[in-house]
N, C-alpha and C positions, 0 to 999 in steps of 0.2 A: 340178615342181618334187621330186626323190626324195626318194625315203624316208631317209634318211637324209640334208637336207640339213633338214626341215618337224623332223625330232627334233632334232637342235641346234640350230632355229631356238626348236626349245618351249622347250630345255631354259636357250639363253641367254633367252628373253618369262620364264619363270618364276622364273629367277638378278634380274635386272631385279626385279620387282613382290618378291623376297625380300625385295629392295636398298633400296627402299622405302621398305619395313613396317616396315624395323629401324630405316631411315634419320627423324632426330630429328629432320628437317625436314618428315617425311610429315605430314600435317597431319588424317591419320585414323589413327593407330599408336589403340593400348591407351590410354595416354597422354592424349595428348593432346586423347581422346571424352570418357576419367573428370576430367579439367582440366575441360572442358566444359562434360558437365555439374554438376561445381563451380559451377560459372562462375555458370551460365542459371542452380543453383537459386538460388544470394547476389542475382543480379540480381531477383529473381520474390519475395523475400525470405520465404524459407521456410530461412533464417540454422540452425537443424539439422540439416534433409537438407548442405545446403552441407558442413556442418563439419564430421559425416558424410564425404563422399563429400570435404574436401582434404585429412581423417587417411585413410583411404586410397591416395590414389595420393601423399600423403611418402610412408610405408608402401612400398607397394607398388614406387614409383620415384624413389629416396630420393636418386638422381643424374639426373634427366634433369633437360634443361638448363632447363625452370623449374617446375627442383621450389623457388625460391628468390620467386618469383610468386607458388609457392600455397603458400610457408610464410605468408609476409606476408599472402597472402589469411585464410589461412585464421586468423593473429590474427585477424584485422581484424572477418569473425565472431567467434570470441569473443569478443575484444573487446566484442562488438553481443549477442551472446547472454547473456554476466554484466550486461551492463549491462541487459538484455530482465527479469532475472529477480531486478535487486535492483528494478529500477519496482515492475514484480510484488509486488514482499513490500512495498517501501514504501507504496506505495497501497495495499493490504488493511490493513499497520500506522493510513493513517490515515486508512482505516472507519470502525478499531479505537475508537482513541483521539478521531472524531467521534464515536459512537455513546455510548461514557465518560463525553465532556462534555456528551452531550442528557442523558443518566440525570442528571448531576453539575445541570447549570440543573434540567432537574425536580425534583429534588430539593431545592433554595437556593428555588425555587417555591413548594417545601412546607413549607418553614422559613419565608419569608416570611407565609405566608398563617398558616401554627397562630400565629405571630410577632403577625397585627396584629389576630386573633382572641384569643389574648389580654392582647396588652396594649387590646385592644376588657372584655377581662372586669377589669381588671386599675383601667382607671379607670371602670366602672361601678362595681366595690369601694370604690374608691379616690372613688365621689361620694353611692354608700352610705354608708360611710362617714365622708365628713365630716357626711351630712344625720341620720348616730345622733350625732354629737357636738354639734351645733350642737342636737341633740334633750336629751338632756342636755345642757346649757348650760343650757337653757330652762328643766328639770326640775330643779338645781341653784336655780339664781337661781329658782324660786317655790318652790319647798325654805328657801327663807331669807329668803320675806317670810310661808312660812306658819308659819315657829319667831319670829318679828316680829313677828307677830300672835297666838302664843301666848304668852309675853311676854308683852306686852300687856297677853294676855287676864289672864295670873297679877298680876300688878300689878296691876290693879285687880279686886283682887279680895278 
């Protein structure tokens, strides 16, 4: 093969490779590679990274044939990220409320114990009061008897 023929063949080959790299069907074009990385990150549950890669793809290649699918995937991944963040927030709130409920239960138990103690003390005071009332009634009765005896003694004199 002559030198001009080789140069011509090399130029044709370079043109064909250049056309292939810019063609939308070529699987190793930069846009397709970036989209594959984003899809892989989503498949591996690395949603924040996938979201960033989809955003990068949509910013760099908004007119790509896969842009619509990338946008749908990005929206799905964004919903997953948002839902996970909300779930984390709700779990933290639940833990805080459970802690507060535990504190309130402990306080209720303490107050119940204090109430039981005060009721026992009240019952003890009530029993003592009843005992003193009975003793007072007995003393009053004895005093009345003594008055009667005194009166009888004075009458006899």
